[in-house]
N, C-alpha and C positions, 0 to 999 in steps of 0.2 A: 755520792752525795759530795761536791766539794764543801772543807772546812776552813775556817778561817780562825788563826791562832791568835787570842788575844791575852793581856797580862792576867786576865780576870777568868781563863779558862778558855773554852771551845765554844762558839758560835756558830750554828749551823747557818749558812748563808741565806735560805728563804726566813729564817726570823730576822736576820737583818733587813732584809727585803720589805717584809711586813712592818717593821719599826720605820722605815723611810718612807712606805708607803703614808702610814698613818700620817706620818708630820707633814709629808710633801702633797701627795694626791689623796687626802682622803674620801674624796667622791667617786674614785675608782676603787678605794678599797672598801666601801660600802657596796657597791655593784658585787665585787668577789664576793662578799659575807652573804647576800642574797641569793649568788650562785650557788654558793655552798650549802646554804639551807635549803634552797629548792631541792640540790641532790639529794639532800641528807632525808626530806620528805618524800622521796620518790617522784619527785613533780618534772617532768620533761618539757621544755619549751619548744612550740610546733607553729607554723605558720599556715594558714588557708587564705585560699584568694575566691573573692567573688569580683567576675571581671579582672579588672586591674586594680582594684583595692585589695590591701592586705592585711589581715589581720593576724596579730601575734597573743599566742594564749600559752599557758602551761595546761598540765593535765596531770592525772594520777589515774589508773584503773581502768576499765572499759565499762560502758554501759551495759544495762543487762541483768544486772544484781538484784539483790531483795528488796532495796530501795531505788528511788529513782535517781537520774543524775542530777548532782549540784552544778549551776552554773552560775558563778558568783561575779557581781559588778560593782567596781570600786567607784570612789567619790571623785571629786574634782583634783584635778592636780595628783591623783595619786597613779598607781600603777597596780598589775595583777598581782605584785608581791605583798601589797598591803594586809592581804588574806592568808600569810604564810602563820603567822600566831595563831590564828582559827584553825587551819588545815590541819597544823601539828596534834590537835586535839580531836579529830575526826576518827571515826573507825577508817583502818587502810584499805578495808575493802569498798570504803565509798569511792565512787567515780566521781571526780571532781574535774571541774575547768574553772578556770580563771582567763578572764580575756583583756587586754589592754583595751579601754573605751576608746571610740574616735580620736584621733590624733593624739593619744596618749602612748608614751614610750614606742613599740615596735609596730603599733598599727598605724594604717597610713594617715596623713595628716594633708588633708585637701582646702576645706573652707567651711564659711559658716553656715553653710544649709545642712551640713551634717553634725554641728555643733549643737542646734536646737536641741529641746528632748525629743521631737518629734523625728527629727533628723538621727539622732544617736537609736531611736529606738529601731528605725527602718535597718539601720548598720547592722543592729546587732541580732535582728531576726535575719539579715544577709548571713551573718554568722553563722548562727543555728542552723541553715539550711547546708552550707559549706560544710560544716563537719557532721552532719546526718545527725544532729541532735534532734529533730523535729521527728525521726523514727518511732520515739515513745515517749508519752508526758515525761518531763524533768521539773525539778523545783527550781524555782528563780529567787536568789537572795540580790539585794541590792541594797547601798549606804548610802545614805546622803544623796549626791547628784545621780549617784547609780540606784538610789532606792524610787526615785522619780522616774526614772527609765523603766525601772523595774515593774513599777503599779502601771505604769502606762501602757507596757507590753503585755502586762496580765489583762487589762482592758481590751488590747487591740487584737491579741493572740491566742484568745483562752483556751482554744483546742491543743494548743502545744505544753500547757502546762497541767502538771499533776496539783501545786501549790506552790505559794510563793511565800518570801518571809522580807519584810521592808524594816530595815535597821535607820532609824532617824531620817527618815525620807524627806527631800525639799519638794517643793510643787504642792503645798497646802495653803490654806488660808488660815493663820495661828490665831487662837484666840487671844495667847499673849505674845507681844513680839520680843524676840532673844535681843541680847545685847548686840552680836551680830547685825541683824536687820535694823535694829536701831541707828548703829553706825552708818548702815548703808542708806537708811534716809537723809542722815546727815551731811553725809558726801553727798548727797545728789541734790540739796537744798543749795550748796555751795559748789556745784558743779561747773556751770557757766562763770564763774570770777577765778576759781582755781583749779581750771580743767587739767591743766599738766601736774601739779600737786595731787589731785585726786587718783590720777592715773597710777601715780606712784603709791599712793596708800591704801589700798585694796589691800584689807586685814589677811585675805587667804593668799597674797602673793607676796610673799617677803622678797625683798632684794638686799637686806642689811643682817648680821648676826642679830642686832636686837628686835628688827621686825620678826625673825623667824622665831626668835622665843616667845614674842606677843603670840605669834600665829597658836603655837604649841600650847600656850597658855587659855586661848581661847577655846582650842577643840579638846583639851584633856582636863578632867577634874583634878586628877591624880598628878601633881609635878612628876615631870621625866628625869630632871637633873642629868642631863646629859651632857659628856665629856666636851670642851669646847671645839677639839677636832671632829667630833660627830656631829656638831651642830655645822660646822663650816663643810665638811663633806657634803650635809643634806642640802646646804646653800648652794655649793659647789655643781651639785646635779640639776639644782631648781632654775638657777637664772637663766641659762640659756634659752630655756623654754617659757620665759617670763609672757614674752609678747603673744604666746601660743595661749597662755592660761587666761589672760587679760579678753582675747579673742571669744574665748570659752565663755567665759564668765560674763561678759556682756549679753551673749547669747541665752543662757540659762536665766540672768534675772531680768530678760527681756518681756517684753508684753506676751510674744508669743509661746513663752517656756516658764513663766514665774508661778503659775499656778496650773500648770498641766494636769498634775497629779490631781487635784481638787476637782478639775474639769471632766475627769475618765472615772471617777470614783463608783458610778452608777453600773458601769461597764463590766467589772470587775466581778467575775463569779465563783473564779477557783478558791478553795481554802486558804486563808489569809492570817499571816502570823505578822505580830508588830514588836519589833524590839525596839526599847527606847531608855536613854541616860537622862536620870531625872535630873542631871545638872548641865543638860546641853544648853551652850551658850549660841551655838550656830543658828540650830532652828528647835522650837521650843517644845518642850516634851507634851503643850497643851496639844499639839497636833495628834498624841495617840488616841485622844477623846473625840480630834475631829472625825479619825478613821474609824472608829467603834460605834460612833452616831450613825453613818452611814452605812456601815457594813458590821451589824450586829454580832454576826456569827464568828467576826475574827479573835483571833487569841493575840490579847496584848500582854508584853512582859515589860515592864519598870525594872531597869536596875539602879540601884540607890548607890550615891556615891560615885557616879560613871559621867562621863560628858558626852561630847558629841563622838568621840573616836574610840567605838565600842570595841571595834576588833583589835585594837590595839591595848587598851585599859583591861577588856574583861573578853579575853580571847577565849579562854576555857568555858566559861559561862556561857559565851553564844554559841559556840560549837553543841554543848550539852543542851539548849534550848533548840537549835535547829534539829539535832539529832531526836530528841523526844518528840518534836511535832510531827518529824518524818513517821517515827513509830507508829505515833498516835493516828496519822491518818492511814497507815496501812491497816491498824486494825478497825478503823472505821470502813475501810473498803472491804474487809472480809466481812465484817459485819451484814452490810448492804448487798453482798454476794449472798451470803448465807438465807435472808429474807426474802429474796427475791427468786 
C-alpha cells in the first residue's frame, strides 16, 4: 500500500481518497458506504429478469428455514438499501430479499403503467416468480408506498403469502389528514395558476438542500442532524431521478392508486401486522384504526415518538416486532396442526 509522507506523520492514500470523496463526491461515497454495509450484513446484490424487464435486489440466506422468507418493499423514492438498518437486527438465519421497486435504482424504468399501485403489484408478482419465491408461502413487508403495494398484493395473491406486515401504509382513507396530505390539497387548489412552481415544490421531491432538510423533518420525528456533506450526497443522488419521481408520484396520488389499499381490504385473508409511528406526518396514524376496523384480527403496533420513517428511526424495534410476529404465526400454525 502506497504511503504519503506529510509533516504531521504518515497518511495512507485510501484515507486521503476518502476525505477527497467526502468533500467533492459525497454521493459516490454514500453509495460506497451502502456497498460496505451490505457486505458486512452478508447481503449480495443480484439481478433477475422477466422477459426484457430487469429486477435488482439484494438477498441473504436461502429459503426453506424455520421461518418464511421475507420480501421487503421500500417506499417512494427510496431503494432496497433503506432496509439495511432493520436487517442488521434480524437473525442471520433469516432468508431476506429486498427488491428495488419498479423504476427505482437498478430495476427497469419503463412508463406510467408500471408505476401505478396495480402496475407495481403486477411487477412484484413477476419478480416473485422470477426468483422462485412463490414455491412456498413467504412473509411480505412494505412501508409507505411499498405498504400500499404489499396490501394490494396480499389481496390479489393470497396463496403466495404466509402473512404480511404493513408499515405506515399509503392507500387508505384516513380519518385524520396528515400535514403532508393537507399540503397536497393546498397545492392541488393552486395547481392551475402555479403549475411550474407546484411541480418543483412536491415535499417528497427535494431539489435544494433546504427542501431536503424539510423532507427529512416531515418524514422523521427524531431530528437526524446529518452533516452538510451527507445532505449534499443524498441530494446529489436524488436530483438526477427527480423527473422520474414526479412521474411516479402523480401515478400513486392519482385516482387509480390513491385509495388502492382501502379498496382491497375486504380481499386480504393472510395474517396481518400493522406498525405505525404515532407522529407520522406523511400518512396519519389514524389509518391503523381503519385497518383494524376492516380486519379485526390484525395485530397493530403503535410506536411512540416515531414518525413515518420507521425503518430509519426505530429499526431494532421494527425488526423485533416482525420477528416476534413470525414466531407467533409459527406457533399458531403448529397448534392448528395438532388440533387437526
